[in-house]
PQR file with spaces between the fields and no chain letter, atoms N, CA, C, O and H, PARSE charges and radii, in Angstrom:
ATOM       1  N    UNK     1      87.253   91.225   84.947 -0.4000 1.5000
ATOM       2  CA   UNK     1      87.472   92.637   84.702 -0.0000 2.0000
ATOM       3  C    UNK     1      86.117   93.321   84.582  0.5500 1.7000
ATOM       4  O    UNK     1      85.148   92.739   84.095 -0.5500 1.4000
ATOM       5  N    UNK     2      86.072   94.544   85.030 -0.4000 1.5000
ATOM       6  CA   UNK     2      84.830   95.288   84.876 -0.0000 2.0000
ATOM       7  C    UNK     2      84.798   95.948   83.492  0.5500 1.7000
ATOM       8  O    UNK     2      85.784   95.917   82.755 -0.5500 1.4000
ATOM       9  H    UNK     2      86.859   95.017   85.426  0.4000 1.0000
ATOM      10  N    UNK     3      83.673   96.533   83.161 -0.4000 1.5000
ATOM      11  CA   UNK     3      83.480   97.119   81.825 -0.0000 2.0000
ATOM      12  C    UNK     3      84.494   98.221   81.517  0.5500 1.7000
ATOM      13  O    UNK     3      84.953   98.347   80.381 -0.5500 1.4000
ATOM      14  H    UNK     3      82.872   96.558   83.760  0.4000 1.0000
ATOM      15  N    UNK     4      84.836   99.007   82.516 -0.4000 1.5000
ATOM      16  CA   UNK     4      85.799  100.089   82.312 -0.0000 2.0000
ATOM      17  C    UNK     4      87.175   99.526   81.942  0.5500 1.7000
ATOM      18  O    UNK     4      87.851  100.050   81.056 -0.5500 1.4000
ATOM      19  H    UNK     4      84.464   98.905   83.438  0.4000 1.0000
ATOM      20  N    UNK     5      87.574   98.474   82.616 -0.4000 1.5000
ATOM      21  CA   UNK     5      88.863   97.844   82.330 -0.0000 2.0000
ATOM      22  C    UNK     5      88.864   97.177   80.956  0.5500 1.7000
ATOM      23  O    UNK     5      89.852   97.250   80.225 -0.5500 1.4000
ATOM      24  H    UNK     5      87.026   98.048   83.336  0.4000 1.0000
ATOM      25  N    UNK     6      87.757   96.530   80.609 -0.4000 1.5000
ATOM      26  CA   UNK     6      87.641   95.890   79.295 -0.0000 2.0000
ATOM      27  C    UNK     6      87.744   96.935   78.191  0.5500 1.7000
ATOM      28  O    UNK     6      88.436   96.722   77.195 -0.5500 1.4000
ATOM      29  H    UNK     6      86.954   96.471   81.202  0.4000 1.0000
ATOM      30  N    UNK     7      87.068   98.048   78.361 -0.4000 1.5000
ATOM      31  CA   UNK     7      87.105   99.132   77.374 -0.0000 2.0000
ATOM      32  C    UNK     7      88.525   99.698   77.256  0.5500 1.7000
ATOM      33  O    UNK     7      89.005   99.950   76.150 -0.5500 1.4000
ATOM      34  H    UNK     7      86.506   98.221   79.170  0.4000 1.0000
ATOM      35  N    UNK     8      89.190   99.895   78.387 -0.4000 1.5000
ATOM      36  CA   UNK     8      90.560  100.425   78.370 -0.0000 2.0000
ATOM      37  C    UNK     8      91.500   99.467   77.649  0.5500 1.7000
ATOM      38  O    UNK     8      92.355   99.901   76.877 -0.5500 1.4000
ATOM      39  H    UNK     8      88.801   99.689   79.285  0.4000 1.0000
ATOM      40  N    UNK     9      91.348   98.169   77.896 -0.4000 1.5000
ATOM      41  CA   UNK     9      92.197   97.179   77.241 -0.0000 2.0000
ATOM      42  C    UNK     9      91.945   97.167   75.737  0.5500 1.7000
ATOM      43  O    UNK     9      92.891   97.140   74.950 -0.5500 1.4000
ATOM      44  H    UNK     9      90.654   97.817   78.524  0.4000 1.0000
ATOM      45  N    UNK    10      90.688   97.186   75.338 -0.4000 1.5000
ATOM      46  CA   UNK    10      90.363   97.194   73.904 -0.0000 2.0000
ATOM      47  C    UNK    10      90.938   98.427   73.210  0.5500 1.7000
ATOM      48  O    UNK    10      91.473   98.323   72.106 -0.5500 1.4000
ATOM      49  H    UNK    10      89.919   97.208   75.977  0.4000 1.0000
ATOM      50  N    UNK    11      90.834   99.576   73.838 -0.4000 1.5000
ATOM      51  CA   UNK    11      91.368  100.805   73.254 -0.0000 2.0000
ATOM      52  C    UNK    11      92.886  100.755   73.150  0.5500 1.7000
ATOM      53  O    UNK    11      93.461  101.197   72.156 -0.5500 1.4000
ATOM      54  H    UNK    11      90.400   99.661   74.735  0.4000 1.0000
ATOM      55  N    UNK    12      93.529  100.218   74.176 -0.4000 1.5000
ATOM      56  CA   UNK    12      94.987  100.109   74.158 -0.0000 2.0000
ATOM      57  C    UNK    12      95.450   99.154   73.067  0.5500 1.7000
ATOM      58  O    UNK    12      96.413   99.440   72.356 -0.5500 1.4000
ATOM      59  H    UNK    12      93.062   99.859   74.983  0.4000 1.0000
ATOM      60  N    UNK    13      94.772   98.026   72.934 -0.4000 1.5000
ATOM      61  CA   UNK    13      95.123   97.053   71.899 -0.0000 2.0000
ATOM      62  C    UNK    13      94.945   97.674   70.521  0.5500 1.7000
ATOM      63  O    UNK    13      95.813   97.528   69.660 -0.5500 1.4000
ATOM      64  H    UNK    13      93.990   97.793   73.512  0.4000 1.0000
ATOM      65  N    UNK    14      93.835   98.361   70.306 -0.4000 1.5000
ATOM      66  CA   UNK    14      93.596   99.002   69.015 -0.0000 2.0000
ATOM      67  C    UNK    14      94.673  100.033   68.708  0.5500 1.7000
ATOM      68  O    UNK    14      95.143  100.119   67.574 -0.5500 1.4000
ATOM      69  H    UNK    14      93.131   98.479   71.006  0.4000 1.0000
ATOM      70  N    UNK    15      95.061  100.803   69.690 -0.4000 1.5000
ATOM      71  CA   UNK    15      96.090  101.818   69.506 -0.0000 2.0000
ATOM      72  C    UNK    15      97.431  101.197   69.126  0.5500 1.7000
ATOM      73  O    UNK    15      98.108  101.667   68.212 -0.5500 1.4000
ATOM      74  H    UNK    15      94.679  100.733   70.611  0.4000 1.0000
ATOM      75  N    UNK    16      97.805  100.137   69.839 -0.4000 1.5000
ATOM      76  CA   UNK    16      99.067   99.446   69.569 -0.0000 2.0000
ATOM      77  C    UNK    16      99.056   98.864   68.156  0.5500 1.7000
ATOM      78  O    UNK    16     100.037   98.978   67.421 -0.5500 1.4000
ATOM      79  H    UNK    16      97.255   99.755   70.582  0.4000 1.0000
ATOM      80  N    UNK    17      97.937   98.240   67.785 -0.4000 1.5000
ATOM      81  CA   UNK    17      97.846   97.617   66.473 -0.0000 2.0000
ATOM      82  C    UNK    17      97.808   98.649   65.346  0.5500 1.7000
ATOM      83  O    UNK    17      98.313   98.383   64.255 -0.5500 1.4000
ATOM      84  H    UNK    17      97.140   98.148   68.382  0.4000 1.0000
ATOM      85  N    UNK    18      97.220   99.814   65.589 -0.4000 1.5000
ATOM      86  CA   UNK    18      97.223  100.882   64.577 -0.0000 2.0000
ATOM      87  C    UNK    18      98.634  101.391   64.323  0.5500 1.7000
ATOM      88  O    UNK    18      98.927  101.890   63.237 -0.5500 1.4000
ATOM      89  H    UNK    18      96.809  100.030   66.475  0.4000 1.0000
ATOM      90  N    UNK    19      99.501  101.270   65.307 -0.4000 1.5000
ATOM      91  CA   UNK    19     100.895  101.684   65.151 -0.0000 2.0000
ATOM      92  C    UNK    19     101.725  100.620   64.442  0.5500 1.7000
ATOM      93  O    UNK    19     102.912  100.820   64.185 -0.5500 1.4000
ATOM      94  H    UNK    19      99.262  100.865   66.190  0.4000 1.0000
ATOM      95  N    UNK    20     101.095   99.483   64.126 -0.4000 1.5000
ATOM      96  CA   UNK    20     101.773   98.446   63.375 -0.0000 2.0000
ATOM      97  C    UNK    20     102.393   97.340   64.201  0.5500 1.7000
ATOM      98  O    UNK    20     103.116   96.498   63.669 -0.5500 1.4000
ATOM      99  H    UNK    20     100.131   99.320   64.335  0.4000 1.0000
ATOM     100  N    UNK    21     102.123   97.331   65.485 -0.4000 1.5000
ATOM     101  CA   UNK    21     102.669   96.293   66.354 -0.0000 2.0000
ATOM     102  C    UNK    21     101.663   95.158   66.517  0.5500 1.7000
ATOM     103  O    UNK    21     100.455   95.358   66.391 -0.5500 1.4000
ATOM     104  H    UNK    21     101.536   98.015   65.918  0.4000 1.0000
ATOM     105  N    UNK    22     102.181   93.968   66.797 -0.4000 1.5000
ATOM     106  CA   UNK    22     101.338   92.802   66.980 -0.0000 2.0000
ATOM     107  C    UNK    22     101.023   92.612   68.462  0.5500 1.7000
ATOM     108  O    UNK    22     101.924   92.611   69.301 -0.5500 1.4000
ATOM     109  H    UNK    22     103.162   93.805   66.900  0.4000 1.0000
ATOM     110  N    UNK    23      99.762   92.455   68.768 -0.4000 1.5000
ATOM     111  CA   UNK    23      99.327   92.228   70.142 -0.0000 2.0000
ATOM     112  C    UNK    23      98.852   90.783   70.257  0.5500 1.7000
ATOM     113  O    UNK    23      97.708   90.471   69.928 -0.5500 1.4000
ATOM     114  H    UNK    23      99.031   92.456   68.086  0.4000 1.0000
ATOM     115  N    UNK    24      99.735   89.904   70.723 -0.4000 1.5000
ATOM     116  CA   UNK    24      99.402   88.485   70.823 -0.0000 2.0000
ATOM     117  C    UNK    24      98.437   88.242   71.983  0.5500 1.7000
ATOM     118  O    UNK    24      98.234   89.106   72.836 -0.5500 1.4000
ATOM     119  H    UNK    24     100.665   90.157   70.990  0.4000 1.0000
ATOM     120  N    UNK    25      97.853   87.055   71.993 -0.4000 1.5000
ATOM     121  CA   UNK    25      96.955   86.693   73.094 -0.0000 2.0000
ATOM     122  C    UNK    25      97.693   86.702   74.427  0.5500 1.7000
ATOM     123  O    UNK    25      97.130   87.119   75.440 -0.5500 1.4000
ATOM     124  H    UNK    25      98.018   86.353   71.300  0.4000 1.0000
ATOM     125  N    UNK    26      98.950   86.247   74.443 -0.4000 1.5000
ATOM     126  CA   UNK    26      99.725   86.255   75.693 -0.0000 2.0000
ATOM     127  C    UNK    26      99.940   87.680   76.194  0.5500 1.7000
ATOM     128  O    UNK    26      99.866   87.935   77.396 -0.5500 1.4000
ATOM     129  H    UNK    26      99.407   85.908   73.620  0.4000 1.0000
ATOM     130  N    UNK    27     100.203   88.605   75.280 -0.4000 1.5000
ATOM     131  CA   UNK    27     100.379   90.003   75.681 -0.0000 2.0000
ATOM     132  C    UNK    27      99.076   90.581   76.221  0.5500 1.7000
ATOM     133  O    UNK    27      99.083   91.330   77.198 -0.5500 1.4000
ATOM     134  H    UNK    27     100.263   88.398   74.304  0.4000 1.0000
ATOM     135  N    UNK    28      97.959   90.233   75.588 -0.4000 1.5000
ATOM     136  CA   UNK    28      96.655   90.704   76.070 -0.0000 2.0000
ATOM     137  C    UNK    28      96.365   90.131   77.453  0.5500 1.7000
ATOM     138  O    UNK    28      95.839   90.828   78.320 -0.5500 1.4000
ATOM     139  H    UNK    28      97.953   89.624   74.794  0.4000 1.0000
ATOM     140  N    UNK    29      96.707   88.857   77.658 -0.4000 1.5000
ATOM     141  CA   UNK    29      96.497   88.230   78.960 -0.0000 2.0000
ATOM     142  C    UNK    29      97.345   88.908   80.035  0.5500 1.7000
ATOM     143  O    UNK    29      96.894   89.089   81.166 -0.5500 1.4000
ATOM     144  H    UNK    29      97.134   88.290   76.954  0.4000 1.0000
ATOM     145  N    UNK    30      98.564   89.277   79.680 -0.4000 1.5000
ATOM     146  CA   UNK    30      99.427   89.975   80.630 -0.0000 2.0000
ATOM     147  C    UNK    30      98.825   91.331   80.991  0.5500 1.7000
ATOM     148  O    UNK    30      98.806   91.710   82.162 -0.5500 1.4000
ATOM     149  H    UNK    30      98.930   89.129   78.761  0.4000 1.0000
ATOM     150  N    UNK    31      98.337   92.055   79.999 -0.4000 1.5000
ATOM     151  CA   UNK    31      97.695   93.345   80.269 -0.0000 2.0000
ATOM     152  C    UNK    31      96.498   93.175   81.192  0.5500 1.7000
ATOM     153  O    UNK    31      96.286   93.976   82.103 -0.5500 1.4000
ATOM     154  H    UNK    31      98.352   91.747   79.048  0.4000 1.0000
ATOM     155  N    UNK    32      95.716   92.126   80.952 -0.4000 1.5000
ATOM     156  CA   UNK    32      94.560   91.855   81.800 -0.0000 2.0000
ATOM     157  C    UNK    32      94.995   91.582   83.238  0.5500 1.7000
ATOM     158  O    UNK    32      94.372   92.074   84.179 -0.5500 1.4000
ATOM     159  H    UNK    32      95.888   91.475   80.212  0.4000 1.0000
ATOM     160  N    UNK    33      96.058   90.803   83.410 -0.4000 1.5000
ATOM     161  CA   UNK    33      96.558   90.515   84.756 -0.0000 2.0000
ATOM     162  C    UNK    33      97.036   91.782   85.460  0.5500 1.7000
ATOM     163  O    UNK    33      96.847   91.936   86.666 -0.5500 1.4000
ATOM     164  H    UNK    33      96.564   90.404   82.645  0.4000 1.0000
ATOM     165  N    UNK    34      97.652   92.681   84.709 -0.4000 1.5000
ATOM     166  CA   UNK    34      98.099   93.940   85.297 -0.0000 2.0000
ATOM     167  C    UNK    34      96.909   94.826   85.671  0.5500 1.7000
ATOM     168  O    UNK    34      96.910   95.455   86.729 -0.5500 1.4000
ATOM     169  H    UNK    34      97.805   92.556   83.729  0.4000 1.0000
ATOM     170  N    UNK    35      95.891   94.875   84.800 -0.4000 1.5000
ATOM     171  CA   UNK    35      94.711   95.694   85.079 -0.0000 2.0000
ATOM     172  C    UNK    35      93.923   95.193   86.288  0.5500 1.7000
ATOM     173  O    UNK    35      93.378   95.990   87.052 -0.5500 1.4000
ATOM     174  H    UNK    35      95.890   94.365   83.940  0.4000 1.0000
ATOM     175  N    UNK    36      93.864   93.880   86.456 -0.4000 1.5000
ATOM     176  CA   UNK    36      93.074   93.324   87.557 -0.0000 2.0000
ATOM     177  C    UNK    36      93.853   93.207   88.856  0.5500 1.7000
ATOM     178  O    UNK    36      93.278   92.937   89.911 -0.5500 1.4000
ATOM     179  H    UNK    36      94.306   93.233   85.835  0.4000 1.0000
ATOM     180  N    UNK    37      95.166   93.412   88.777 -0.4000 1.5000
ATOM     181  CA   UNK    37      95.980   93.326   89.981 -0.0000 2.0000
ATOM     182  C    UNK    37      96.494   91.923   90.264  0.5500 1.7000
ATOM     183  O    UNK    37      97.109   91.694   91.306 -0.5500 1.4000
ATOM     184  H    UNK    37      95.632   93.631   87.920  0.4000 1.0000
ATOM     185  N    UNK    38      96.255   90.977   89.357 -0.4000 1.5000
ATOM     186  CA   UNK    38      96.771   89.617   89.534 -0.0000 2.0000
ATOM     187  C    UNK    38      98.296   89.626   89.527  0.5500 1.7000
ATOM     188  O    UNK    38      98.932   88.783   90.159 -0.5500 1.4000
ATOM     189  H    UNK    38      95.755   91.163   88.511  0.4000 1.0000
ATOM     190  N    UNK    39      98.869   90.572   88.816 -0.4000 1.5000
ATOM     191  CA   UNK    39     100.316   90.825   88.814 -0.0000 2.0000
ATOM     192  C    UNK    39     100.492   92.289   89.157  0.5500 1.7000
ATOM     193  O    UNK    39      99.907   93.152   88.503 -0.5500 1.4000
ATOM     194  H    UNK    39      98.352   91.256   88.302  0.4000 1.0000
ATOM     195  N    UNK    40     101.283   92.583   90.165 -0.4000 1.5000
ATOM     196  CA   UNK    40     101.470   93.987   90.537 -0.0000 2.0000
ATOM     197  C    UNK    40     102.386   94.677   89.522  0.5500 1.7000
ATOM     198  O    UNK    40     103.321   94.078   88.990 -0.5500 1.4000
ATOM     199  H    UNK    40     101.759   91.882   90.697  0.4000 1.0000
ATOM     200  N    UNK    41     102.092   95.923   89.277 -0.4000 1.5000
ATOM     201  CA   UNK    41     102.881   96.712   88.327 -0.0000 2.0000
ATOM     202  C    UNK    41     104.335   96.795   88.786  0.5500 1.7000
ATOM     203  O    UNK    41     105.252   96.720   87.969 -0.5500 1.4000
ATOM     204  H    UNK    41     101.332   96.409   89.709  0.4000 1.0000
ATOM     205  N    UNK    42     104.541   96.948   90.083 -0.4000 1.5000
ATOM     206  CA   UNK    42     105.887   97.068   90.628 -0.0000 2.0000
ATOM     207  C    UNK    42     106.696   95.790   90.397  0.5500 1.7000
ATOM     208  O    UNK    42     107.866   95.848   90.019 -0.5500 1.4000
ATOM     209  H    UNK    42     103.796   97.008   90.747  0.4000 1.0000
ATOM     210  N    UNK    43     106.056   94.625   90.629 -0.4000 1.5000
ATOM     211  CA   UNK    43     106.742   93.348   90.412 -0.0000 2.0000
ATOM     212  C    UNK    43     107.034   93.164   88.925  0.5500 1.7000
ATOM     213  O    UNK    43     108.118   92.717   88.552 -0.5500 1.4000
ATOM     214  H    UNK    43     105.106   94.578   90.936  0.4000 1.0000
ATOM     215  N    UNK    44     106.078   93.503   88.090 -0.4000 1.5000
ATOM     216  CA   UNK    44     106.266   93.376   86.648 -0.0000 2.0000
ATOM     217  C    UNK    44     107.448   94.227   86.191  0.5500 1.7000
ATOM     218  O    UNK    44     108.300   93.746   85.445 -0.5500 1.4000
ATOM     219  H    UNK    44     105.197   93.866   88.393  0.4000 1.0000
ATOM     220  N    UNK    45     107.511   95.476   86.624 -0.4000 1.5000
ATOM     221  CA   UNK    45     108.626   96.349   86.236 -0.0000 2.0000
ATOM     222  C    UNK    45     109.957   95.812   86.750  0.5500 1.7000
ATOM     223  O    UNK    45     110.953   95.823   86.027 -0.5500 1.4000
ATOM     224  H    UNK    45     106.818   95.868   87.230  0.4000 1.0000
ATOM     225  N    UNK    46     109.977   95.345   87.987 -0.4000 1.5000
ATOM     226  CA   UNK    46     111.213   94.792   88.544 -0.0000 2.0000
ATOM     227  C    UNK    46     111.662   93.569   87.747  0.5500 1.7000
ATOM     228  O    UNK    46     112.850   93.406   87.467 -0.5500 1.4000
ATOM     229  H    UNK    46     109.168   95.336   88.574  0.4000 1.0000
ATOM     230  N    UNK    47     110.711   92.714   87.384 -0.4000 1.5000
ATOM     231  CA   UNK    47     111.055   91.532   86.588 -0.0000 2.0000
ATOM     232  C    UNK    47     111.559   91.927   85.203  0.5500 1.7000
ATOM     233  O    UNK    47     112.501   91.321   84.693 -0.5500 1.4000
ATOM     234  H    UNK    47     109.746   92.846   87.611  0.4000 1.0000
ATOM     235  N    UNK    48     110.947   92.928   84.596 -0.4000 1.5000
ATOM     236  CA   UNK    48     111.404   93.395   83.280 -0.0000 2.0000
ATOM     237  C    UNK    48     112.831   93.936   83.369  0.5500 1.7000
ATOM     238  O    UNK    48     113.668   93.640   82.516 -0.5500 1.4000
ATOM     239  H    UNK    48     110.181   93.420   85.010  0.4000 1.0000
ATOM     240  N    UNK    49     113.098   94.718   84.390 -0.4000 1.5000
ATOM     241  CA   UNK    49     114.442   95.269   84.569 -0.0000 2.0000
ATOM     242  C    UNK    49     115.469   94.174   84.821  0.5500 1.7000
ATOM     243  O    UNK    49     116.646   94.332   84.499 -0.5500 1.4000
ATOM     244  H    UNK    49     112.418   94.958   85.083  0.4000 1.0000
ATOM     245  N    UNK    50     115.015   93.055   85.404 -0.4000 1.5000
ATOM     246  CA   UNK    50     115.905   91.932   85.681 -0.0000 2.0000
ATOM     247  C    UNK    50     115.995   90.968   84.491  0.5500 1.7000
ATOM     248  O    UNK    50     116.619   89.911   84.590 -0.5500 1.4000
ATOM     249  H    UNK    50     114.058   92.927   85.666  0.4000 1.0000
ATOM     250  N    UNK    51     115.373   91.336   83.376 -0.4000 1.5000
ATOM     251  CA   UNK    51     115.446   90.507   82.177 -0.0000 2.0000
ATOM     252  C    UNK    51     114.525   89.289   82.205  0.5500 1.7000
ATOM     253  O    UNK    51     114.800   88.285   81.549 -0.5500 1.4000
ATOM     254  H    UNK    51     114.866   92.194   83.296  0.4000 1.0000
ATOM     255  N    UNK    52     113.430   89.377   82.965 -0.4000 1.5000
ATOM     256  CA   UNK    52     112.534   88.234   83.123 -0.0000 2.0000
ATOM     257  C    UNK    52     111.193   88.396   82.409  0.5500 1.7000
ATOM     258  O    UNK    52     110.201   87.797   82.822 -0.5500 1.4000
ATOM     259  H    UNK    52     113.206   90.193   83.498  0.4000 1.0000
ATOM     260  N    UNK    53     111.151   89.189   81.355 -0.4000 1.5000
ATOM     261  CA   UNK    53     109.896   89.375   80.615 -0.0000 2.0000
ATOM     262  C    UNK    53     109.411   88.062   80.023  0.5500 1.7000
ATOM     263  O    UNK    53     108.205   87.836   79.925 -0.5500 1.4000
ATOM     264  H    UNK    53     111.957   89.676   81.020  0.4000 1.0000
ATOM     265  N    UNK    54     110.326   87.203   79.633 -0.4000 1.5000
ATOM     266  CA   UNK    54     109.938   85.923   79.035 -0.0000 2.0000
ATOM     267  C    UNK    54     109.124   85.066   80.003  0.5500 1.7000
ATOM     268  O    UNK    54     108.353   84.212   79.564 -0.5500 1.4000
ATOM     269  H    UNK    54     111.305   87.387   79.713  0.4000 1.0000
ATOM     270  N    UNK    55     109.281   85.274   81.292 -0.4000 1.5000
ATOM     271  CA   UNK    55     108.502   84.530   82.275 -0.0000 2.0000
ATOM     272  C    UNK    55     107.008   84.865   82.148  0.5500 1.7000
ATOM     273  O    UNK    55     106.158   84.042   82.489 -0.5500 1.4000
ATOM     274  H    UNK    55     109.908   85.967   81.648  0.4000 1.0000
ATOM     275  N    UNK    56     106.695   86.052   81.666 -0.4000 1.5000
ATOM     276  CA   UNK    56     105.312   86.481   81.496 -0.0000 2.0000
ATOM     277  C    UNK    56     104.764   86.093   80.127  0.5500 1.7000
ATOM     278  O    UNK    56     103.571   85.820   79.989 -0.5500 1.4000
ATOM     279  H    UNK    56     107.386   86.720   81.389  0.4000 1.0000
ATOM     280  N    UNK    57     105.615   86.068   79.130 -0.4000 1.5000
ATOM     281  CA   UNK    57     105.159   85.841   77.766 -0.0000 2.0000
ATOM     282  C    UNK    57     105.483   84.455   77.243  0.5500 1.7000
ATOM     283  O    UNK    57     105.050   84.077   76.155 -0.5500 1.4000
ATOM     284  H    UNK    57     106.584   86.290   79.242  0.4000 1.0000
ATOM     285  N    UNK    58     106.241   83.701   78.017 -0.4000 1.5000
ATOM     286  CA   UNK    58     106.556   82.338   77.626 -0.0000 2.0000
ATOM     287  C    UNK    58     107.484   82.241   76.435  0.5500 1.7000
ATOM     288  O    UNK    58     107.471   81.246   75.711 -0.5500 1.4000
ATOM     289  H    UNK    58     106.593   84.008   78.901  0.4000 1.0000
ATOM     290  N    UNK    59     108.286   83.265   76.229 -0.4000 1.5000
ATOM     291  CA   UNK    59     109.215   83.210   75.086 -0.0000 2.0000
ATOM     292  C    UNK    59     110.647   83.091   75.547  0.5500 1.7000
ATOM     293  O    UNK    59     111.559   83.032   74.721 -0.5500 1.4000
ATOM     294  H    UNK    59     108.296   84.073   76.817  0.4000 1.0000
């Protein structure tokens, strides 16, 4: 990831955690994959709609 992406991820994580939610390492890794294009946003959304979020988070 480039510096801009790293900064965006850090800010997003801080924002989520300030709202009282837990940001696990797996969730951070998923965000990184989405930011870098390793997982396409369209595929991720389609998988979420199909109930396959656990495939990304291992739960």
